[in-house]
VEXFI-384575 format. One record per residue (C-alpha): residue in one letter; x, y, z. Coordinates in pm, whole numbers, padded with zeros to 5 digits, always signed. Example, Ala and Ser with C-alpha at 12.3 -4.5 7.8 and 13.67 -1.06 7.14 Angstrom:
A+01230-00450+00780S+01367-00106+00714
***
This chain:
M+00000+00000+00000L+00280+00246+00091K+00459+00165-00233R+00146+00254-00434Y+00095+00572-00232N+00453+00684-00298R+00412+00609-00669F+00089+00812-00664L+00270+01106-00498W+00557+01083-00744D+00319+01082-01039L+00160+01402-00901V+00487+01590-00855A+00711+01450-01133P+00601+01703-01398F+00724+01985-01173V+01065+01838-01083G+01376+01957-01265A+01728+01818-01295R+01904+01967-00987V+01698+01887-00680L+01724+01966-00311E+01497+01733-00116I+01422+01863+00233G+01315+01598+00482S+01404+01286+00285G+01334+01055+00578T+01387+00694+00473G+01427+00792+00107L+01089+00685-00029M+01066+00991-00257T+01444+01005-00303K+01425+00674-00489F+01221+00848-00759L+01442+01158-00756A+01765+00956-00786G+01731+00951-01164R+01780+01329-01182T+02114+01489-01271R+02194+01605-00917V+02005+01536-00595T+02083+01656-00246A+01882+01439-00006T+01860+01585+00343D+01710+01528+00683I+01732+01679+01030D+01749+01334+01193Q+02103+01187+01193D+01966+00831+01186Y+01786+00907+00859V+02097+01076+00722Q+02298+00759+00792L+02026+00539+00637L+02011+00760+00329S+02391+00752+00300R+02387+00372+00297T+02086+00348+00064F+02226+00586-00197A+02597+00503-00163G+02601+00368-00520H+02445+00681-00671P+02721+00934-00750N+02460+01198-00839V+02298+01179-00492E+02458+01373-00209V+02324+01307+00141R+02358+01561+00418H+02213+01681+00746L+01990+01986+00707D+01753+02174+00934L+01494+02363+00730A+01455+02611+01013Q+01829+02687+00976L+01861+02648+00599E+02044+02978+00554N+02310+02855+00801D+02349+02500+00671G+02591+02571+00388I+02348+02512+00105Q+02466+02723-00186K+02234+03001-00303R+02069+02954-00642A+02212+02603-00674Y+01888+02413-00747D+01613+02429-01004T+01377+02236-00774V+01322+02206-00401V+01103+01917-00290C+00961+01956+00059S+00706+01689+00144N+00532+01693+00483V+00800+01906+00649L+00686+02270+00647E+00412+02207+00903H+00683+02102+01152I+00860+02440+01128E+00743+02713+01364D+00865+02993+01133D+00729+02856+00808K+00743+03201+00644G+01116+03223+00714A+01168+02869+00589L+00992+02948+00260T+01209+03259+00217S+01520+03045+00275I+01397+02793+00020R+01356+03071-00237E+01720+03169-00180V+01854+02827-00289L+01643+02823-00606Q+01773+02940-00940P+01560+03207-01108G+01256+03030-01249G+01306+02735-01014R+01021+02547-00854V+00921+02444-00505V+00726+02120-00487L+00552+02146-00155I+00324+01891+00009V+00157+02006+00330P-00140+01888+00536A-00454+02079+00444V-00785+02173+00601K-00728+02372+00917G-01055+02249+01067I-00926+01895+01112Y-00616+01996+01308G-00629+01780+01620E-00452+01554+01865I-00278+01346+01600D-00128+01664+01452R-00011+01781+01794A+00134+01436+01872I+00341+01436+01552H+00459+01793+01616H+00260+01979+01352Y+00231+02349+01418R-00052+02380+01170R-00253+02258+00877Y-00295+02494+00585S-00586+02650+00404R-00546+02716+00033D-00536+03094+00094E-00287+03068+00379I-00029+02867+00184R-00076+03087-00123D-00022+03402+00092K+00285+03259+00266L+00441+03155-00063A+00376+03503-00208A+00522+03670+00102A+00838+03462+00050G+00864+03582-00310L+00739+03258-00462E+00473+03248-00731V+00210+02974-00718E+00200+02780-01044H-00024+02494-00934L-00213+02430-00612S-00436+02131-00550Y-00574+01905-00282F-00536+01529-00281N-00659+01252-00049M-00978+01439+00034L-01140+01104+00116G-00920+01088+00426I-01068+01403+00582P-01366+01243+00761G-01145+00974+00919W-00883+01225+01029W-01150+01454+01176L-01313+01162+01359N-00986+01035+01508A-00790+01358+01565V-01068+01599+01657L-01376+01415+01779L-01215+01111+01947R-00897+01308+02031R-00671+01014+01948R-00298+01081+01941S-00222+00833+01664V-00389+00680+01364P-00564+00356+01464A-00359+00047+01373S-00629-00079+01135R-00575+00237+00921R-00194+00211+00893R-00178-00080+00650
***
């Protein structure tokens, strides 16, 4: 199921991904596997355990550099300005208290005309205990993310929702029942 979901995500974002990619929050490398075919990929994570796992996983890919990176400190992490034509940031921005500052830092590493591929949790009204438990500061409305991107000097090319069928279940579990994790029967 996870493999199909990742393929689904990749199919959504692939048309917007260029050749020189900075991936912020690579985690275990599920999206990095799709990105690894690009000319140059910098796969990053804040968690040293993930950085080590990514280093082992992509050791045979000379075009993939793995490094520690804290999105909240991007301007101090030695990432070269205007070095990438694409920044992929999937399910990370909601973990950053100063998301406006993070988006401005992302803009700085993009070449002119570059793209940010951003996946964030939507629908503010379903923010609940699960979000708090996994350290989300927020969920985004369409207007909020558009405004924050514009404030950072980024132009919105495409904005869409996906997985809208999951909203009722998330609301039930995170808001109404105040659960702190997704029930085991839903994690398959």
